[in-house]
Residue frames as qw, qx, qy, qz and C-alpha x, y, z in Angstrom:
[[0.867, 0.424, 0.057, 0.256, -7.22, 5.63, -3.08],
 [0.056, 0.941, -0.295, 0.156, -4.59, 8.03, -1.81],
 [0.856, 0.010, -0.235, 0.460, -0.97, 6.70, -1.64],
 [0.384, -0.890, 0.057, 0.237, 1.09, 8.72, 0.77],
 [0.596, 0.719, -0.243, 0.261, 3.82, 10.16, -1.40],
 [0.184, -0.787, 0.489, -0.328, 5.85, 10.86, 1.84],
 [0.804, -0.290, 0.493, -0.159, 5.82, 7.03, 2.63],
 [0.875, 0.473, 0.035, 0.102, 7.37, 6.09, -0.75],
 [0.667, -0.396, 0.241, 0.583, 11.24, 5.84, -1.09],
 [0.463, 0.227, 0.400, 0.758, 13.17, 8.30, -3.19],
 [0.011, -0.067, -0.110, -0.992, 12.03, 11.61, -4.69],
 [0.302, 0.468, 0.571, -0.603, 8.51, 12.79, -3.65],
 [0.112, 0.226, -0.595, -0.763, 6.68, 12.23, -6.98],
 [0.714, 0.197, 0.235, -0.629, 3.24, 11.59, -8.35],
 [0.668, 0.368, -0.604, -0.232, 4.68, 9.14, -10.87],
 [0.178, 0.179, -0.911, 0.326, 6.10, 6.98, -7.89],
 [0.439, 0.067, 0.593, -0.671, 2.63, 7.17, -6.32],
 [0.761, 0.325, -0.196, -0.527, 0.83, 6.10, -9.57],
 [0.508, 0.383, -0.770, -0.048, 3.35, 3.26, -9.91],
 [0.172, -0.147, 0.839, -0.495, 2.71, 2.16, -6.31],
 [0.638, 0.234, 0.423, -0.599, -0.90, 1.58, -7.42],
 [0.850, 0.457, 0.182, -0.188, -0.76, 0.27, -10.98],
 [0.163, 0.798, -0.548, -0.189, 2.97, -0.22, -11.66],
 [0.429, -0.225, 0.865, 0.130, 3.13, -3.91, -12.35],
 [0.128, 0.083, -0.800, -0.581, 2.40, -5.85, -15.53],
 [0.102, -0.379, -0.919, -0.033, -0.70, -7.54, -14.25],
 [0.064, 0.612, 0.469, -0.634, -2.47, -4.38, -12.95],
 [0.239, 0.486, -0.236, -0.807, -2.30, -2.48, -16.28],
 [0.161, 0.009, -0.895, -0.416, -3.12, -5.64, -18.22],
 [0.005, -0.492, -0.830, 0.262, -6.27, -6.04, -16.05],
 [0.176, 0.627, 0.150, -0.744, -7.28, -2.44, -16.83],
 [0.182, 0.283, -0.677, -0.655, -6.66, -3.17, -20.59],
 [0.126, -0.163, -0.956, -0.208, -8.90, -6.25, -20.48],
 [0.078, 0.585, 0.653, -0.474, -11.76, -4.61, -18.45],
 [0.169, 0.564, -0.108, -0.801, -11.62, -1.64, -20.78],
 [0.213, 0.199, -0.756, -0.586, -12.05, -4.05, -23.75],
 [0.718, -0.115, -0.206, -0.655, -15.15, -5.60, -22.11],
 [0.633, -0.041, -0.753, 0.176, -13.81, -8.58, -20.13],
 [0.392, -0.613, 0.162, -0.666, -15.59, -8.14, -16.86],
 [0.914, -0.351, 0.015, -0.201, -15.60, -11.62, -15.27],
 [0.444, -0.709, 0.534, 0.123, -12.65, -13.17, -13.68],
 [0.784, 0.132, 0.557, 0.240, -12.35, -16.09, -16.23],
 [0.517, 0.814, 0.169, 0.206, -12.39, -13.48, -19.18],
 [0.085, -0.927, 0.363, -0.042, -9.75, -11.21, -17.42],
 [0.709, -0.386, 0.564, 0.175, -7.63, -14.44, -16.65],
 [0.769, 0.385, 0.430, 0.275, -7.78, -15.53, -20.30],
 [0.346, 0.911, 0.077, 0.210, -6.98, -12.07, -21.64],
 [0.218, -0.884, 0.410, -0.060, -4.02, -11.33, -19.26],
 [0.790, 0.286, -0.524, 0.142, -2.53, -14.81, -18.92],
 [0.245, -0.637, 0.504, -0.530, -1.96, -14.07, -15.18],
 [0.318, -0.045, -0.918, 0.231, -1.53, -16.77, -12.74],
 [0.393, -0.597, -0.633, -0.298, -4.84, -17.21, -10.91],
 [0.547, -0.633, -0.386, 0.388, -3.70, -16.27, -7.47],
 [0.328, -0.163, 0.057, 0.929, -1.69, -13.30, -8.75],
 [0.120, -0.416, -0.502, -0.748, -4.87, -12.16, -10.68],
 [0.462, -0.691, -0.553, -0.059, -7.11, -12.51, -7.68],
 [0.517, -0.472, -0.211, 0.682, -4.66, -10.40, -5.55],
 [0.220, 0.025, 0.279, 0.934, -4.40, -7.76, -8.27],
 [0.243, -0.584, -0.575, -0.519, -8.14, -7.45, -8.66],
 [0.503, -0.686, -0.476, 0.222, -8.50, -6.95, -4.96],
 [0.467, -0.318, -0.033, 0.824, -5.78, -4.38, -4.93],
 [0.086, 0.240, 0.431, 0.866, -7.26, -2.46, -7.83],
 [0.340, -0.678, -0.595, -0.265, -10.65, -2.47, -6.20],
 [0.541, -0.600, -0.324, 0.492, -9.14, -1.27, -2.87],
 [0.337, -0.188, 0.153, 0.910, -7.26, 1.54, -4.87],
 [0.307, 0.647, 0.336, -0.611, -10.45, 2.65, -6.45],
 [0.077, 0.380, -0.621, -0.682, -9.49, 1.76, -10.05],
 [0.350, -0.165, -0.834, -0.394, -12.03, -1.00, -10.36],
 [0.534, -0.153, 0.393, -0.733, -15.39, -1.64, -8.80],
 [0.003, 0.070, 0.997, 0.035, -16.93, -5.02, -8.14],
 [0.590, 0.000, -0.005, -0.807, -20.61, -5.39, -9.10],
 [0.416, -0.013, 0.879, -0.234, -22.58, -8.34, -7.96],
 [0.482, 0.144, -0.464, -0.729, -24.47, -10.20, -10.72],
 [0.724, -0.194, -0.620, -0.232, -25.55, -13.29, -8.97],
 [0.457, -0.577, 0.432, -0.521, -26.47, -13.86, -5.29],
 [0.751, -0.228, 0.601, -0.155, -26.73, -17.65, -5.45],
 [0.752, -0.308, -0.181, 0.554, -24.02, -18.52, -6.00],
 [0.095, -0.917, -0.018, 0.388, -22.50, -15.14, -5.10],
 [0.673, 0.260, 0.365, 0.589, -20.68, -13.75, -8.17],
 [0.017, 0.887, 0.022, -0.462, -19.22, -10.42, -9.12],
 [0.679, 0.476, 0.186, 0.527, -17.63, -8.83, -12.13],
 [0.450, -0.434, 0.012, 0.780, -15.29, -5.88, -12.50],
 [0.318, 0.834, 0.322, 0.316, -15.82, -2.50, -14.12],
 [0.464, 0.235, -0.093, 0.849, -13.62, 0.57, -14.44],
 [0.172, -0.797, -0.378, 0.439, -14.24, 3.50, -12.04],
 [0.244, 0.969, -0.039, -0.005, -13.44, 7.16, -13.24],
 [0.327, -0.753, 0.535, 0.201, -9.91, 6.58, -11.96],
 [0.703, 0.018, 0.684, 0.196, -9.67, 3.45, -14.05],
 [0.549, 0.748, 0.343, 0.145, -10.99, 5.13, -17.18],
 [0.027, 0.974, -0.203, -0.092, -8.48, 7.93, -16.64],
 [0.598, -0.421, 0.611, 0.303, -5.72, 5.17, -17.10],
 [0.759, 0.502, 0.407, 0.078, -6.73, 4.63, -20.73],
 [0.404, 0.889, -0.209, 0.051, -4.49, 7.33, -22.25],
 [0.339, -0.668, 0.660, 0.056, -1.58, 5.84, -20.29],
 [0.780, 0.111, 0.615, 0.019, -2.43, 2.50, -21.82],
 [0.632, 0.758, 0.163, 0.010, -2.58, 4.11, -25.21],
 [0.070, 0.884, -0.462, -0.007, 0.84, 5.80, -24.75],
 [0.515, -0.419, 0.746, 0.051, 2.42, 2.43, -23.65],
 [0.786, 0.370, 0.493, 0.034, 0.92, 0.80, -26.71],
 [0.488, 0.871, -0.058, 0.006, 2.28, 3.40, -28.93],
 [0.162, -0.777, 0.608, -0.004, 5.69, 3.05, -27.43],
 [0.680, -0.087, 0.727, 0.026, 5.52, -0.78, -27.72],
 [0.704, 0.654, 0.279, -0.014, 4.46, -0.42, -31.34],
 [0.249, 0.926, -0.282, 0.040, 7.53, 1.79, -31.95],
 [0.015, -0.704, 0.691, -0.164, 10.23, -0.09, -29.97],
 [0.526, -0.211, 0.798, -0.205, 9.02, -3.57, -29.20],
 [0.747, 0.388, 0.506, -0.188, 6.60, -4.96, -31.90],
 [0.355, -0.083, 0.658, 0.659, 7.93, -5.86, -35.38],
 [0.178, -0.358, -0.593, -0.699, 4.28, -5.36, -36.66],
 [0.298, -0.135, 0.433, -0.840, 1.79, -3.69, -34.38],
 [0.016, 0.229, 0.971, 0.067, -0.99, -6.17, -33.60],
 [0.049, 0.789, 0.600, -0.127, -3.60, -3.51, -33.03],
 [0.181, 0.200, 0.149, 0.951, -4.22, 0.03, -34.33],
 [0.031, 0.605, 0.570, -0.555, -6.49, 2.55, -32.65],
 [0.140, 0.248, 0.420, 0.861, -8.55, 4.61, -35.00],
 [0.174, 0.581, 0.520, -0.602, -11.19, 7.24, -34.86],
 [0.507, 0.767, 0.170, -0.354, -13.27, 7.96, -37.99],
 [0.832, 0.514, 0.021, 0.207, -10.68, 6.26, -40.19],
 [0.240, 0.826, -0.401, 0.316, -7.74, 8.17, -38.66],
 [0.745, -0.060, -0.544, 0.381, -4.93, 6.52, -36.71],
 [0.422, -0.888, -0.050, -0.174, -4.85, 7.81, -33.06],
 [0.596, 0.272, -0.435, 0.618, -1.47, 8.79, -31.61],
 [0.525, -0.720, -0.351, 0.287, -1.05, 9.70, -28.02],
 [0.409, 0.403, -0.132, 0.808, 0.35, 13.22, -27.38],
 [0.249, -0.518, -0.512, 0.638, 0.15, 15.89, -24.71],
 [0.040, 0.639, 0.435, 0.633, -2.27, 18.72, -25.27],
 [0.040, 0.009, -0.423, 0.905, -2.64, 21.73, -23.12],
 [0.058, -0.567, -0.821, 0.033, -6.11, 21.56, -21.65],
 [0.062, -0.671, -0.272, 0.687, -6.22, 25.44, -21.53],
 [0.152, 0.619, -0.318, -0.702, -5.08, 26.52, -24.98],
 [0.879, 0.368, 0.226, -0.202, -5.40, 23.23, -26.93],
 [0.434, 0.745, -0.495, -0.106, -1.92, 23.39, -28.30],
 [0.932, 0.043, -0.311, 0.180, 0.38, 20.35, -28.43],
 [0.431, -0.857, 0.283, -0.008, 2.89, 20.31, -25.70],
 [0.841, 0.416, -0.242, 0.248, 6.54, 19.68, -26.52],
 [0.694, 0.139, -0.308, 0.636, 9.96, 20.60, -25.53],
 [0.025, 0.483, -0.136, 0.865, 9.08, 23.97, -24.14],
 [0.664, -0.596, -0.397, -0.216, 7.16, 22.38, -21.32],
 [0.024, 0.575, -0.520, 0.631, 8.27, 23.81, -17.90],
 [0.641, -0.339, -0.682, 0.098, 8.34, 21.92, -14.68],
 [0.180, -0.545, 0.278, -0.770, 7.26, 23.81, -11.51],
 [0.276, -0.157, -0.853, 0.415, 7.17, 22.36, -8.07],
 [0.313, -0.670, -0.401, -0.541, 3.84, 23.00, -6.46],
 [0.553, -0.818, 0.023, -0.156, 5.33, 23.13, -3.04],
 [0.009, -0.775, 0.614, -0.150, 8.52, 22.88, -1.12],
 [0.913, 0.003, -0.406, -0.040, 10.00, 19.46, -0.80]]
């Protein structure tokens, strides 16, 4: 699933690499639909509203990138459905952050609210070492010479 960062235009950056894999509307909407339990092509099509041929191409690209996996559920006729891989599940916080941004700046009334035990969930950065919320004091360090 590796995108060669050196092959991408502009600054060498993992954000650019990630966008090369999932940086279009249909890719992220596919991940959303599969995460919500839509596994068959027709279900994903209905949930995303994508054109059929665009959806077919995006599903193939996401499988090739290791974000989704195809699982055969019928041999005659041959049929498969789609499931998130670990890489796909690791995109869910990204979708949550996009939803939160859309709720704040795009939607008049948020159509969906994520909750955990009755509490509204808000995306935030948390240090995985000390557990503190990360804010403006975050430092950027290059991991190697560019």
